PyMOL Python script that loads the backbone (N, CA, C, O; Angstrom):
from pymol import cmd

cmd.read_pdbstr("""\
ATOM      1  N   MET A   1     111.141-163.841  17.233  1.00  0.00           N
ATOM      2  CA  MET A   1     111.013-165.260  17.475  1.00  0.00           C
ATOM      3  C   MET A   1     112.001-165.987  16.581  1.00  0.00           C
ATOM      4  O   MET A   1     111.983-165.817  15.362  1.00  0.00           O
ATOM      5  N   GLU A   2     112.844-166.778  17.167  1.00  0.00           N
ATOM      6  CA  GLU A   2     113.850-167.525  16.436  1.00  0.00           C
ATOM      7  C   GLU A   2     113.351-168.946  16.191  1.00  0.00           C
ATOM      8  O   GLU A   2     112.805-169.584  17.091  1.00  0.00           O
ATOM      9  N   THR A   3     113.539-169.431  14.986  1.00  0.00           N
ATOM     10  CA  THR A   3     113.103-170.778  14.641  1.00  0.00           C
ATOM     11  C   THR A   3     114.318-171.630  14.340  1.00  0.00           C
ATOM     12  O   THR A   3     115.184-171.239  13.559  1.00  0.00           O
ATOM     13  N   ILE A   4     114.378-172.779  14.954  1.00  0.00           N
ATOM     14  CA  ILE A   4     115.458-173.723  14.704  1.00  0.00           C
ATOM     15  C   ILE A   4     114.843-175.010  14.204  1.00  0.00           C
ATOM     16  O   ILE A   4     113.991-175.600  14.870  1.00  0.00           O
ATOM     17  N   ASN A   5     115.272-175.448  13.033  1.00  0.00           N
ATOM     18  CA  ASN A   5     114.752-176.692  12.476  1.00  0.00           C
ATOM     19  C   ASN A   5     115.464-177.854  13.137  1.00  0.00           C
ATOM     20  O   ASN A   5     116.684-177.981  13.037  1.00  0.00           O
ATOM     21  N   ASN A   6     114.716-178.690  13.802  1.00  0.00           N
ATOM     22  CA  ASN A   6     115.284-179.776  14.592  1.00  0.00           C
ATOM     23  C   ASN A   6     114.723-181.118  14.136  1.00  0.00           C
ATOM     24  O   ASN A   6     114.511-182.008  14.959  1.00  0.00           O
ATOM     25  N   THR A   7     114.481-181.273  12.843  1.00  0.00           N
ATOM     26  CA  THR A   7     113.823-182.487  12.383  1.00  0.00           C
ATOM     27  C   THR A   7     114.713-183.712  12.499  1.00  0.00           C
ATOM     28  O   THR A   7     114.217-184.797  12.802  1.00  0.00           O
ATOM     29  N   SER A   8     116.008-183.573  12.269  1.00  0.00           N
ATOM     30  CA  SER A   8     116.878-184.740  12.293  1.00  0.00           C
ATOM     31  C   SER A   8     116.951-185.351  13.693  1.00  0.00           C
ATOM     32  O   SER A   8     117.049-186.570  13.833  1.00  0.00           O
ATOM     33  N   ALA A   9     116.905-184.518  14.717  1.00  0.00           N
ATOM     34  CA  ALA A   9     116.999-185.026  16.079  1.00  0.00           C
ATOM     35  C   ALA A   9     115.655-185.540  16.586  1.00  0.00           C
ATOM     36  O   ALA A   9     115.612-186.406  17.459  1.00  0.00           O
ATOM     37  N   SER A  10     114.566-185.015  16.048  1.00  0.00           N
ATOM     38  CA  SER A  10     113.269-185.362  16.602  1.00  0.00           C
ATOM     39  C   SER A  10     112.564-186.487  15.837  1.00  0.00           C
ATOM     40  O   SER A  10     111.561-187.016  16.317  1.00  0.00           O
ATOM     41  N   VAL A  11     113.064-186.857  14.669  1.00  0.00           N
ATOM     42  CA  VAL A  11     112.442-187.941  13.911  1.00  0.00           C
ATOM     43  C   VAL A  11     112.911-189.257  14.497  1.00  0.00           C
ATOM     44  O   VAL A  11     114.106-189.554  14.505  1.00  0.00           O
ATOM     45  N   ARG A  12     111.980-190.033  14.979  1.00  0.00           N
ATOM     46  CA  ARG A  12     112.308-191.322  15.568  1.00  0.00           C
ATOM     47  C   ARG A  12     112.069-192.423  14.557  1.00  0.00           C
ATOM     48  O   ARG A  12     111.191-192.320  13.700  1.00  0.00           O
ATOM     49  N   GLU A  13     112.843-193.454  14.664  1.00  0.00           N
ATOM     50  CA  GLU A  13     112.644-194.604  13.785  1.00  0.00           C
ATOM     51  C   GLU A  13     111.399-195.341  14.256  1.00  0.00           C
ATOM     52  O   GLU A  13     111.330-195.794  15.399  1.00  0.00           O
ATOM     53  N   ALA A  14     110.429-195.456  13.377  1.00  0.00           N
ATOM     54  CA  ALA A  14     109.159-196.078  13.728  1.00  0.00           C
ATOM     55  C   ALA A  14     109.349-197.591  13.883  1.00  0.00           C
ATOM     56  O   ALA A  14     110.119-198.217  13.154  1.00  0.00           O
ATOM     57  N   LYS A  15     108.638-198.149  14.835  1.00  0.00           N
ATOM     58  CA  LYS A  15     108.646-199.585  15.035  1.00  0.00           C
ATOM     59  C   LYS A  15     108.005-200.243  13.818  1.00  0.00           C
ATOM     60  O   LYS A  15     107.024-199.732  13.278  1.00  0.00           O
ATOM     61  N   LYS A  16     108.549-201.355  13.395  1.00  0.00           N
ATOM     62  CA  LYS A  16     108.025-202.056  12.228  1.00  0.00           C
ATOM     63  C   LYS A  16     106.746-202.796  12.604  1.00  0.00           C
ATOM     64  O   LYS A  16     106.786-203.957  13.011  1.00  0.00           O
ATOM     65  N   GLY A  17     105.631-202.125  12.466  1.00  0.00           N
ATOM     66  CA  GLY A  17     104.340-202.710  12.772  1.00  0.00           C
ATOM     67  C   GLY A  17     103.646-203.169  11.501  1.00  0.00           C
ATOM     68  O   GLY A  17     104.204-203.070  10.407  1.00  0.00           O
ATOM     69  N   LYS A  18     102.448-203.662  11.648  1.00  0.00           N
ATOM     70  CA  LYS A  18     101.682-204.152  10.506  1.00  0.00           C
ATOM     71  C   LYS A  18     101.215-203.008   9.616  1.00  0.00           C
ATOM     72  O   LYS A  18     101.066-203.184   8.407  1.00  0.00           O
ATOM     73  N   TYR A  19     100.985-201.844  10.202  1.00  0.00           N
ATOM     74  CA  TYR A  19     100.488-200.698   9.438  1.00  0.00           C
ATOM     75  C   TYR A  19     101.437-199.519   9.540  1.00  0.00           C
ATOM     76  O   TYR A  19     102.214-199.404  10.489  1.00  0.00           O
ATOM     77  N   ILE A  20     101.361-198.650   8.553  1.00  0.00           N
ATOM     78  CA  ILE A  20     102.038-197.357   8.577  1.00  0.00           C
ATOM     79  C   ILE A  20     100.941-196.309   8.677  1.00  0.00           C
ATOM     80  O   ILE A  20      99.984-196.324   7.903  1.00  0.00           O
ATOM     81  N   TYR A  21     101.085-195.403   9.629  1.00  0.00           N
ATOM     82  CA  TYR A  21     100.067-194.385   9.871  1.00  0.00           C
ATOM     83  C   TYR A  21     100.557-193.047   9.315  1.00  0.00           C
ATOM     84  O   TYR A  21     101.695-192.642   9.551  1.00  0.00           O
ATOM     85  N   LEU A  22      99.682-192.373   8.576  1.00  0.00           N
ATOM     86  CA  LEU A  22     100.037-191.110   7.942  1.00  0.00           C
ATOM     87  C   LEU A  22      98.972-190.057   8.192  1.00  0.00           C
ATOM     88  O   LEU A  22      97.784-190.372   8.267  1.00  0.00           O
ATOM     89  N   LEU A  23      99.391-188.823   8.321  1.00  0.00           N
ATOM     90  CA  LEU A  23      98.501-187.678   8.266  1.00  0.00           C
ATOM     91  C   LEU A  23      98.708-187.048   6.897  1.00  0.00           C
ATOM     92  O   LEU A  23      99.844-186.775   6.507  1.00  0.00           O
ATOM     93  N   VAL A  24      97.629-186.817   6.165  1.00  0.00           N
ATOM     94  CA  VAL A  24      97.721-186.334   4.794  1.00  0.00           C
ATOM     95  C   VAL A  24      96.989-184.996   4.677  1.00  0.00           C
ATOM     96  O   VAL A  24      95.868-184.849   5.165  1.00  0.00           O
ATOM     97  N   ILE A  25      97.626-184.030   4.031  1.00  0.00           N
ATOM     98  CA  ILE A  25      96.986-182.752   3.725  1.00  0.00           C
ATOM     99  C   ILE A  25      96.508-182.816   2.287  1.00  0.00           C
ATOM    100  O   ILE A  25      97.283-183.106   1.376  1.00  0.00           O
ATOM    101  N   GLN A  26      95.218-182.543   2.089  1.00  0.00           N
ATOM    102  CA  GLN A  26      94.621-182.576   0.757  1.00  0.00           C
ATOM    103  C   GLN A  26      94.010-181.215   0.429  1.00  0.00           C
ATOM    104  O   GLN A  26      93.555-180.495   1.318  1.00  0.00           O
ATOM    105  N   GLN A  27      94.009-180.875  -0.863  1.00  0.00           N
ATOM    106  CA  GLN A  27      93.351-179.659  -1.322  1.00  0.00           C
ATOM    107  C   GLN A  27      92.475-179.980  -2.518  1.00  0.00           C
ATOM    108  O   GLN A  27      92.756-180.898  -3.289  1.00  0.00           O
ATOM    109  N   ASN A  28      91.406-179.203  -2.658  1.00  0.00           N
ATOM    110  CA  ASN A  28      90.467-179.378  -3.758  1.00  0.00           C
ATOM    111  C   ASN A  28      90.609-178.185  -4.696  1.00  0.00           C
ATOM    112  O   ASN A  28      90.281-177.053  -4.338  1.00  0.00           O
ATOM    113  N   TYR A  29      91.103-178.455  -5.904  1.00  0.00           N
ATOM    114  CA  TYR A  29      91.301-177.412  -6.908  1.00  0.00           C
ATOM    115  C   TYR A  29      90.162-177.373  -7.912  1.00  0.00           C
ATOM    116  O   TYR A  29      90.277-176.706  -8.940  1.00  0.00           O
ATOM    117  N   GLY A  30      89.063-178.071  -7.640  1.00  0.00           N
ATOM    118  CA  GLY A  30      87.926-178.121  -8.543  1.00  0.00           C
ATOM    119  C   GLY A  30      87.819-179.446  -9.281  1.00  0.00           C
ATOM    120  O   GLY A  30      86.830-179.683  -9.975  1.00  0.00           O
ATOM    121  N   GLN A  31      88.805-180.303  -9.149  1.00  0.00           N
ATOM    122  CA  GLN A  31      88.812-181.607  -9.810  1.00  0.00           C
ATOM    123  C   GLN A  31      88.691-182.755  -8.812  1.00  0.00           C
ATOM    124  O   GLN A  31      88.813-183.917  -9.199  1.00  0.00           O
ATOM    125  N   GLY A  32      88.459-182.459  -7.567  1.00  0.00           N
ATOM    126  CA  GLY A  32      88.417-183.479  -6.514  1.00  0.00           C
ATOM    127  C   GLY A  32      89.593-183.287  -5.571  1.00  0.00           C
ATOM    128  O   GLY A  32      90.462-182.450  -5.815  1.00  0.00           O
ATOM    129  N   TRP A  33      89.619-184.053  -4.508  1.00  0.00           N
ATOM    130  CA  TRP A  33      90.656-183.912  -3.486  1.00  0.00           C
ATOM    131  C   TRP A  33      91.949-184.547  -3.961  1.00  0.00           C
ATOM    132  O   TRP A  33      91.955-185.684  -4.434  1.00  0.00           O
ATOM    133  N   GLU A  34      93.048-183.807  -3.835  1.00  0.00           N
ATOM    134  CA  GLU A  34      94.371-184.282  -4.227  1.00  0.00           C
ATOM    135  C   GLU A  34      95.305-184.210  -3.031  1.00  0.00           C
ATOM    136  O   GLU A  34      95.259-183.255  -2.255  1.00  0.00           O
ATOM    137  N   ASP A  35      96.159-185.231  -2.884  1.00  0.00           N
ATOM    138  CA  ASP A  35      97.143-185.245  -1.806  1.00  0.00           C
ATOM    139  C   ASP A  35      98.234-184.222  -2.095  1.00  0.00           C
ATOM    140  O   ASP A  35      98.760-184.160  -3.206  1.00  0.00           O
ATOM    141  N   ASN A  36      98.570-183.424  -1.093  1.00  0.00           N
ATOM    142  CA  ASN A  36      99.679-182.475  -1.221  1.00  0.00           C
ATOM    143  C   ASN A  36     100.882-182.909  -0.408  1.00  0.00           C
ATOM    144  O   ASN A  36     102.005-182.907  -0.913  1.00  0.00           O
ATOM    145  N   SER A  37     100.663-183.279   0.839  1.00  0.00           N
ATOM    146  CA  SER A  37     101.756-183.671   1.728  1.00  0.00           C
ATOM    147  C   SER A  37     101.289-184.796   2.630  1.00  0.00           C
ATOM    148  O   SER A  37     100.105-184.907   2.950  1.00  0.00           O
ATOM    149  N   GLU A  38     102.240-185.632   3.037  1.00  0.00           N
ATOM    150  CA  GLU A  38     101.923-186.667   4.017  1.00  0.00           C
ATOM    151  C   GLU A  38     103.044-186.732   5.040  1.00  0.00           C
ATOM    152  O   GLU A  38     104.214-186.509   4.731  1.00  0.00           O
ATOM    153  N   TYR A  39     102.645-187.047   6.282  1.00  0.00           N
ATOM    154  CA  TYR A  39     103.561-187.039   7.412  1.00  0.00           C
ATOM    155  C   TYR A  39     103.416-188.339   8.181  1.00  0.00           C
ATOM    156  O   TYR A  39     102.305-188.744   8.521  1.00  0.00           O
ATOM    157  N   ALA A  40     104.532-188.989   8.454  1.00  0.00           N
ATOM    158  CA  ALA A  40     104.526-190.222   9.236  1.00  0.00           C
ATOM    159  C   ALA A  40     104.182-189.906  10.682  1.00  0.00           C
ATOM    160  O   ALA A  40     104.601-188.884  11.224  1.00  0.00           O
ATOM    161  N   CYS A  41     103.412-190.798  11.300  1.00  0.00           N
ATOM    162  CA  CYS A  41     103.023-190.582  12.692  1.00  0.00           C
ATOM    163  C   CYS A  41     102.856-191.927  13.383  1.00  0.00           C
ATOM    164  O   CYS A  41     102.939-192.980  12.749  1.00  0.00           O
ATOM    165  N   ASN A  42     102.619-191.880  14.689  1.00  0.00           N
ATOM    166  CA  ASN A  42     102.416-193.121  15.438  1.00  0.00           C
ATOM    167  C   ASN A  42     100.956-193.566  15.317  1.00  0.00           C
ATOM    168  O   ASN A  42     100.175-192.932  14.608  1.00  0.00           O
ATOM    169  N   SER A  43     100.591-194.627  15.987  1.00  0.00           N
ATOM    170  CA  SER A  43      99.244-195.180  15.845  1.00  0.00           C
ATOM    171  C   SER A  43      98.159-194.275  16.435  1.00  0.00           C
ATOM    172  O   SER A  43      96.977-194.470  16.153  1.00  0.00           O
ATOM    173  N   ASN A  44      98.544-193.299  17.240  1.00  0.00           N
ATOM    174  CA  ASN A  44      97.589-192.316  17.768  1.00  0.00           C
ATOM    175  C   ASN A  44      97.530-191.065  16.899  1.00  0.00           C
ATOM    176  O   ASN A  44      96.884-190.081  17.259  1.00  0.00           O
ATOM    177  N   TYR A  45      98.204-191.106  15.759  1.00  0.00           N
ATOM    178  CA  TYR A  45      98.261-190.014  14.786  1.00  0.00           C
ATOM    179  C   TYR A  45      98.916-188.755  15.351  1.00  0.00           C
ATOM    180  O   TYR A  45      98.471-187.640  15.080  1.00  0.00           O
ATOM    181  N   TYR A  46      99.972-188.941  16.135  1.00  0.00           N
ATOM    182  CA  TYR A  46     100.822-187.833  16.546  1.00  0.00           C
ATOM    183  C   TYR A  46     102.040-187.839  15.636  1.00  0.00           C
ATOM    184  O   TYR A  46     102.768-188.832  15.602  1.00  0.00           O
ATOM    185  N   PRO A  47     102.286-186.753  14.892  1.00  0.00           N
ATOM    186  CA  PRO A  47     103.409-186.747  13.939  1.00  0.00           C
ATOM    187  C   PRO A  47     104.758-186.848  14.640  1.00  0.00           C
ATOM    188  O   PRO A  47     104.934-186.348  15.751  1.00  0.00           O
ATOM    189  N   TYR A  48     105.718-187.510  13.967  1.00  0.00           N
ATOM    190  CA  TYR A  48     107.063-187.650  14.510  1.00  0.00           C
ATOM    191  C   TYR A  48     107.878-186.379  14.345  1.00  0.00           C
ATOM    192  O   TYR A  48     108.667-186.039  15.227  1.00  0.00           O
ATOM    193  N   GLU A  49     107.708-185.675  13.246  1.00  0.00           N
ATOM    194  CA  GLU A  49     108.544-184.524  12.940  1.00  0.00           C
ATOM    195  C   GLU A  49     108.057-183.279  13.678  1.00  0.00           C
ATOM    196  O   GLU A  49     106.898-182.881  13.557  1.00  0.00           O
ATOM    197  N   THR A  50     108.960-182.677  14.439  1.00  0.00           N
ATOM    198  CA  THR A  50     108.633-181.457  15.161  1.00  0.00           C
ATOM    199  C   THR A  50     109.708-180.414  14.891  1.00  0.00           C
ATOM    200  O   THR A  50     110.796-180.723  14.406  1.00  0.00           O
ATOM    201  N   GLU A  51     109.379-179.197  15.211  1.00  0.00           N
ATOM    202  CA  GLU A  51     110.309-178.092  15.051  1.00  0.00           C
ATOM    203  C   GLU A  51     110.372-177.347  16.378  1.00  0.00           C
ATOM    204  O   GLU A  51     109.345-177.089  17.005  1.00  0.00           O
ATOM    205  N   ARG A  52     111.563-177.012  16.790  1.00  0.00           N
ATOM    206  CA  ARG A  52     111.750-176.316  18.062  1.00  0.00           C
ATOM    207  C   ARG A  52     111.753-174.814  17.802  1.00  0.00           C
ATOM    208  O   ARG A  52     112.509-174.330  16.960  1.00  0.00           O
ATOM    209  N   ILE A  53     110.914-174.080  18.517  1.00  0.00           N
ATOM    210  CA  ILE A  53     110.828-172.634  18.380  1.00  0.00           C
ATOM    211  C   ILE A  53     111.217-172.004  19.704  1.00  0.00           C
ATOM    212  O   ILE A  53     110.677-172.356  20.753  1.00  0.00           O
ATOM    213  N   ILE A  54     112.161-171.067  19.650  1.00  0.00           N
ATOM    214  CA  ILE A  54     112.578-170.354  20.850  1.00  0.00           C
ATOM    215  C   ILE A  54     111.820-169.034  20.888  1.00  0.00           C
ATOM    216  O   ILE A  54     111.968-168.202  19.993  1.00  0.00           O
ATOM    217  N   LEU A  55     111.018-168.847  21.910  1.00  0.00           N
ATOM    218  CA  LEU A  55     110.206-167.646  22.067  1.00  0.00           C
ATOM    219  C   LEU A  55     111.044-166.510  22.645  1.00  0.00           C
ATOM    220  O   LEU A  55     112.119-166.765  23.187  1.00  0.00           O
ATOM    221  N   PRO A  56     110.580-165.249  22.543  1.00  0.00           N
ATOM    222  CA  PRO A  56     111.362-164.106  23.045  1.00  0.00           C
ATOM    223  C   PRO A  56     111.725-164.188  24.527  1.00  0.00           C
ATOM    224  O   PRO A  56     112.757-163.650  24.928  1.00  0.00           O
ATOM    225  N   ASN A  57     110.920-164.836  25.338  1.00  0.00           N
ATOM    226  CA  ASN A  57     111.222-164.936  26.774  1.00  0.00           C
ATOM    227  C   ASN A  57     112.045-166.180  27.090  1.00  0.00           C
ATOM    228  O   ASN A  57     112.015-166.673  28.218  1.00  0.00           O
ATOM    229  N   ASP A  58     112.778-166.690  26.105  1.00  0.00           N
ATOM    230  CA  ASP A  58     113.687-167.841  26.228  1.00  0.00           C
ATOM    231  C   ASP A  58     112.976-169.145  26.576  1.00  0.00           C
ATOM    232  O   ASP A  58     113.605-170.077  27.080  1.00  0.00           O
ATOM    233  N   LYS A  59     111.688-169.219  26.316  1.00  0.00           N
ATOM    234  CA  LYS A  59     110.985-170.480  26.476  1.00  0.00           C
ATOM    235  C   LYS A  59     111.056-171.241  25.157  1.00  0.00           C
ATOM    236  O   LYS A  59     111.116-170.641  24.084  1.00  0.00           O
ATOM    237  N   ILE A  60     111.048-172.555  25.249  1.00  0.00           N
ATOM    238  CA  ILE A  60     111.124-173.399  24.057  1.00  0.00           C
ATOM    239  C   ILE A  60     109.773-174.041  23.835  1.00  0.00           C
ATOM    240  O   ILE A  60     109.156-174.555  24.768  1.00  0.00           O
ATOM    241  N   ARG A  61     109.316-174.008  22.594  1.00  0.00           N
ATOM    242  CA  ARG A  61     108.030-174.604  22.232  1.00  0.00           C
ATOM    243  C   ARG A  61     108.245-175.529  21.043  1.00  0.00           C
ATOM    244  O   ARG A  61     108.939-175.167  20.092  1.00  0.00           O
ATOM    245  N   PHE A  62     107.660-176.713  21.090  1.00  0.00           N
ATOM    246  CA  PHE A  62     107.766-177.663  19.994  1.00  0.00           C
ATOM    247  C   PHE A  62     106.468-177.653  19.198  1.00  0.00           C
ATOM    248  O   PHE A  62     105.384-177.783  19.765  1.00  0.00           O
ATOM    249  N   VAL A  63     106.583-177.497  17.877  1.00  0.00           N
ATOM    250  CA  VAL A  63     105.437-177.445  16.985  1.00  0.00           C
ATOM    251  C   VAL A  63     105.631-178.515  15.919  1.00  0.00           C
ATOM    252  O   VAL A  63     106.720-178.648  15.361  1.00  0.00           O
ATOM    253  N   SER A  64     104.579-179.277  15.634  1.00  0.00           N
ATOM    254  CA  SER A  64     104.712-180.296  14.594  1.00  0.00           C
ATOM    255  C   SER A  64     104.737-179.628  13.225  1.00  0.00           C
ATOM    256  O   SER A  64     104.059-178.625  12.999  1.00  0.00           O
ATOM    257  N   LEU A  65     105.520-180.189  12.321  1.00  0.00           N
ATOM    258  CA  LEU A  65     105.591-179.652  10.967  1.00  0.00           C
ATOM    259  C   LEU A  65     104.259-179.803  10.256  1.00  0.00           C
ATOM    260  O   LEU A  65     103.923-179.008   9.379  1.00  0.00           O
ATOM    261  N   PHE A  66     103.495-180.832  10.637  1.00  0.00           N
ATOM    262  CA  PHE A  66     102.174-181.028  10.039  1.00  0.00           C
ATOM    263  C   PHE A  66     101.267-179.837  10.308  1.00  0.00           C
ATOM    264  O   PHE A  66     100.662-179.303   9.378  1.00  0.00           O
ATOM    265  N   SER A  67     101.161-179.412  11.560  1.00  0.00           N
ATOM    266  CA  SER A  67     100.260-178.299  11.890  1.00  0.00           C
ATOM    267  C   SER A  67     100.751-176.996  11.268  1.00  0.00           C
ATOM    268  O   SER A  67      99.942-176.166  10.854  1.00  0.00           O
ATOM    269  N   LYS A  68     102.058-176.811  11.199  1.00  0.00           N
ATOM    270  CA  LYS A  68     102.615-175.604  10.597  1.00  0.00           C
ATOM    271  C   LYS A  68     102.311-175.566   9.089  1.00  0.00           C
ATOM    272  O   LYS A  68     101.899-174.534   8.559  1.00  0.00           O
ATOM    273  N   ASP A  69     102.518-176.697   8.411  1.00  0.00           N
ATOM    274  CA  ASP A  69     102.255-176.760   6.972  1.00  0.00           C
ATOM    275  C   ASP A  69     100.763-176.651   6.664  1.00  0.00           C
ATOM    276  O   ASP A  69     100.385-176.062   5.651  1.00  0.00           O
ATOM    277  N   LEU A  70      99.910-177.210   7.525  1.00  0.00           N
ATOM    278  CA  LEU A  70      98.473-177.123   7.310  1.00  0.00           C
ATOM    279  C   LEU A  70      98.013-175.661   7.336  1.00  0.00           C
ATOM    280  O   LEU A  70      97.168-175.265   6.533  1.00  0.00           O
ATOM    281  N   LYS A  71      98.550-174.880   8.230  1.00  0.00           N
ATOM    282  CA  LYS A  71      98.217-173.452   8.277  1.00  0.00           C
ATOM    283  C   LYS A  71      98.650-172.743   7.000  1.00  0.00           C
ATOM    284  O   LYS A  71      97.936-171.881   6.490  1.00  0.00           O
ATOM    285  N   GLU A  72      99.830-173.110   6.483  1.00  0.00           N
ATOM    286  CA  GLU A  72     100.315-172.481   5.256  1.00  0.00           C
ATOM    287  C   GLU A  72      99.472-172.869   4.047  1.00  0.00           C
ATOM    288  O   GLU A  72      99.206-172.032   3.185  1.00  0.00           O
ATOM    289  N   TYR A  73      99.049-174.132   3.973  1.00  0.00           N
ATOM    290  CA  TYR A  73      98.197-174.562   2.860  1.00  0.00           C
ATOM    291  C   TYR A  73      96.843-173.854   2.895  1.00  0.00           C
ATOM    292  O   TYR A  73      96.271-173.568   1.843  1.00  0.00           O
ATOM    293  N   ARG A  74      96.330-173.571   4.081  1.00  0.00           N
ATOM    294  CA  ARG A  74      95.035-172.896   4.190  1.00  0.00           C
ATOM    295  C   ARG A  74      95.103-171.444   3.711  1.00  0.00           C
ATOM    296  O   ARG A  74      94.076-170.862   3.363  1.00  0.00           O
ATOM    297  N   LEU A  75      96.284-170.864   3.690  1.00  0.00           N
ATOM    298  CA  LEU A  75      96.450-169.497   3.210  1.00  0.00           C
ATOM    299  C   LEU A  75      96.300-169.384   1.690  1.00  0.00           C
ATOM    300  O   LEU A  75      96.117-168.283   1.171  1.00  0.00           O
ATOM    301  N   THR A  76      96.375-170.510   0.972  1.00  0.00           N
ATOM    302  CA  THR A  76      96.303-170.467  -0.493  1.00  0.00           C
ATOM    303  C   THR A  76      94.917-170.114  -1.005  1.00  0.00           C
ATOM    304  O   THR A  76      94.782-169.644  -2.135  1.00  0.00           O
ATOM    305  N   GLY A  77      93.887-170.329  -0.200  1.00  0.00           N
ATOM    306  CA  GLY A  77      92.528-169.985  -0.612  1.00  0.00           C
ATOM    307  C   GLY A  77      91.728-171.154  -1.155  1.00  0.00           C
ATOM    308  O   GLY A  77      90.527-171.017  -1.388  1.00  0.00           O
ATOM    309  N   TYR A  78      92.359-172.296  -1.361  1.00  0.00           N
ATOM    310  CA  TYR A  78      91.638-173.488  -1.816  1.00  0.00           C
ATOM    311  C   TYR A  78      91.089-174.257  -0.613  1.00  0.00           C
ATOM    312  O   TYR A  78      91.573-174.109   0.510  1.00  0.00           O
ATOM    313  N   SER A  79      90.081-175.071  -0.867  1.00  0.00           N
ATOM    314  CA  SER A  79      89.540-175.922   0.198  1.00  0.00           C
ATOM    315  C   SER A  79      90.630-176.883   0.633  1.00  0.00           C
ATOM    316  O   SER A  79      91.233-177.571  -0.191  1.00  0.00           O
ATOM    317  N   THR A  80      90.878-176.924   1.931  1.00  0.00           N
ATOM    318  CA  THR A  80      91.960-177.745   2.476  1.00  0.00           C
ATOM    319  C   THR A  80      91.416-178.611   3.597  1.00  0.00           C
ATOM    320  O   THR A  80      90.602-178.161   4.404  1.00  0.00           O
ATOM    321  N   ARG A  81      91.871-179.858   3.642  1.00  0.00           N
ATOM    322  CA  ARG A  81      91.481-180.750   4.738  1.00  0.00           C
ATOM    323  C   ARG A  81      92.655-181.652   5.077  1.00  0.00           C
ATOM    324  O   ARG A  81      93.594-181.803   4.296  1.00  0.00           O
ATOM    325  N   SER A  82      92.579-182.243   6.249  1.00  0.00           N
ATOM    326  CA  SER A  82      93.570-183.238   6.643  1.00  0.00           C
ATOM    327  C   SER A  82      92.837-184.546   6.927  1.00  0.00           C
ATOM    328  O   SER A  82      91.749-184.559   7.503  1.00  0.00           O
ATOM    329  N   ILE A  83      93.458-185.633   6.512  1.00  0.00           N
ATOM    330  CA  ILE A  83      92.865-186.948   6.742  1.00  0.00           C
ATOM    331  C   ILE A  83      93.897-187.850   7.400  1.00  0.00           C
ATOM    332  O   ILE A  83      95.101-187.595   7.357  1.00  0.00           O
ATOM    333  N   ARG A  84      93.387-188.910   8.006  1.00  0.00           N
ATOM    334  CA  ARG A  84      94.239-189.947   8.585  1.00  0.00           C
ATOM    335  C   ARG A  84      94.222-191.139   7.633  1.00  0.00           C
ATOM    336  O   ARG A  84      93.164-191.554   7.161  1.00  0.00           O
ATOM    337  N   ARG A  85      95.398-191.679   7.359  1.00  0.00           N
ATOM    338  CA  ARG A  85      95.487-192.803   6.430  1.00  0.00           C
ATOM    339  C   ARG A  85      96.306-193.916   7.076  1.00  0.00           C
ATOM    340  O   ARG A  85      97.348-193.666   7.682  1.00  0.00           O
ATOM    341  N   ARG A  86      95.826-195.130   6.938  1.00  0.00           N
ATOM    342  CA  ARG A  86      96.526-196.302   7.444  1.00  0.00           C
ATOM    343  C   ARG A  86      96.766-197.229   6.270  1.00  0.00           C
ATOM    344  O   ARG A  86      95.818-197.654   5.609  1.00  0.00           O
ATOM    345  N   ILE A  87      98.025-197.547   6.005  1.00  0.00           N
ATOM    346  CA  ILE A  87      98.352-198.445   4.900  1.00  0.00           C
ATOM    347  C   ILE A  87      99.120-199.644   5.446  1.00  0.00           C
ATOM    348  O   ILE A  87      99.753-199.559   6.498  1.00  0.00           O
ATOM    349  N   VAL A  88      99.061-200.749   4.731  1.00  0.00           N
ATOM    350  CA  VAL A  88      99.737-201.969   5.153  1.00  0.00           C
ATOM    351  C   VAL A  88     101.234-201.816   4.924  1.00  0.00           C
ATOM    352  O   VAL A  88     101.663-201.390   3.852  1.00  0.00           O
ATOM    353  N   ASN A  89     102.026-202.163   5.932  1.00  0.00           N
ATOM    354  CA  ASN A  89     103.476-202.095   5.854  1.00  0.00           C
ATOM    355  C   ASN A  89     103.987-203.306   5.090  1.00  0.00           C
ATOM    356  O   ASN A  89     103.786-204.438   5.530  1.00  0.00           O
ATOM    357  N   LYS A  90     104.638-203.094   3.963  1.00  0.00           N
ATOM    358  CA  LYS A  90     105.149-204.187   3.145  1.00  0.00           C
ATOM    359  C   LYS A  90     106.348-204.879   3.777  1.00  0.00           C
ATOM    360  O   LYS A  90     106.649-206.025   3.443  1.00  0.00           O
ATOM    361  N   ASP A  91     107.040-204.186   4.696  1.00  0.00           N
ATOM    362  CA  ASP A  91     108.215-204.750   5.360  1.00  0.00           C
ATOM    363  C   ASP A  91     107.869-205.527   6.621  1.00  0.00           C
ATOM    364  O   ASP A  91     108.764-206.033   7.299  1.00  0.00           O
ATOM    365  N   TYR A  92     106.596-205.629   6.942  1.00  0.00           N
ATOM    366  CA  TYR A  92     106.175-206.307   8.165  1.00  0.00           C
ATOM    367  C   TYR A  92     106.381-207.811   8.045  1.00  0.00           C
ATOM    368  O   TYR A  92     105.970-208.434   7.066  1.00  0.00           O
ATOM    369  N   VAL A  93     107.027-208.382   9.060  1.00  0.00           N
ATOM    370  CA  VAL A  93     107.235-209.832   9.113  1.00  0.00           C
ATOM    371  C   VAL A  93     106.680-210.315  10.448  1.00  0.00           C
ATOM    372  O   VAL A  93     106.998-209.757  11.498  1.00  0.00           O
ATOM    373  N   LYS A  94     105.848-211.358  10.401  1.00  0.00           N
ATOM    374  CA  LYS A  94     105.255-211.887  11.639  1.00  0.00           C
ATOM    375  C   LYS A  94     106.276-212.577  12.492  1.00  0.00           C
ATOM    376  O   LYS A  94     105.945-213.078  13.567  1.00  0.00           O
TER     377      LYS A  94
END
""", "prot")
cmd.dss("prot")
cmd.show_as("cartoon", "prot")
cmd.util.cbc("prot")
cmd.orient("prot")
């Protein structure tokens, strides 16, 4: 299976809305939940960053970097969760 990183082509410039939507991966190391990674997404919480994977039968599959990284964080053995976060966009102008 060949992996091609296609983040530069697949990252879209987000519309300047009132909020910024993020998917956050958190882990608990015994001191409470800590943020490890965050990914920009649209208002439906679909991440912008994807990676194109070419399968052995020449089919192309797109996988979000969020789901790929979440699987890797779960391999560490610590409690892992993902949350949705909405923050106010400071650049928003009415």
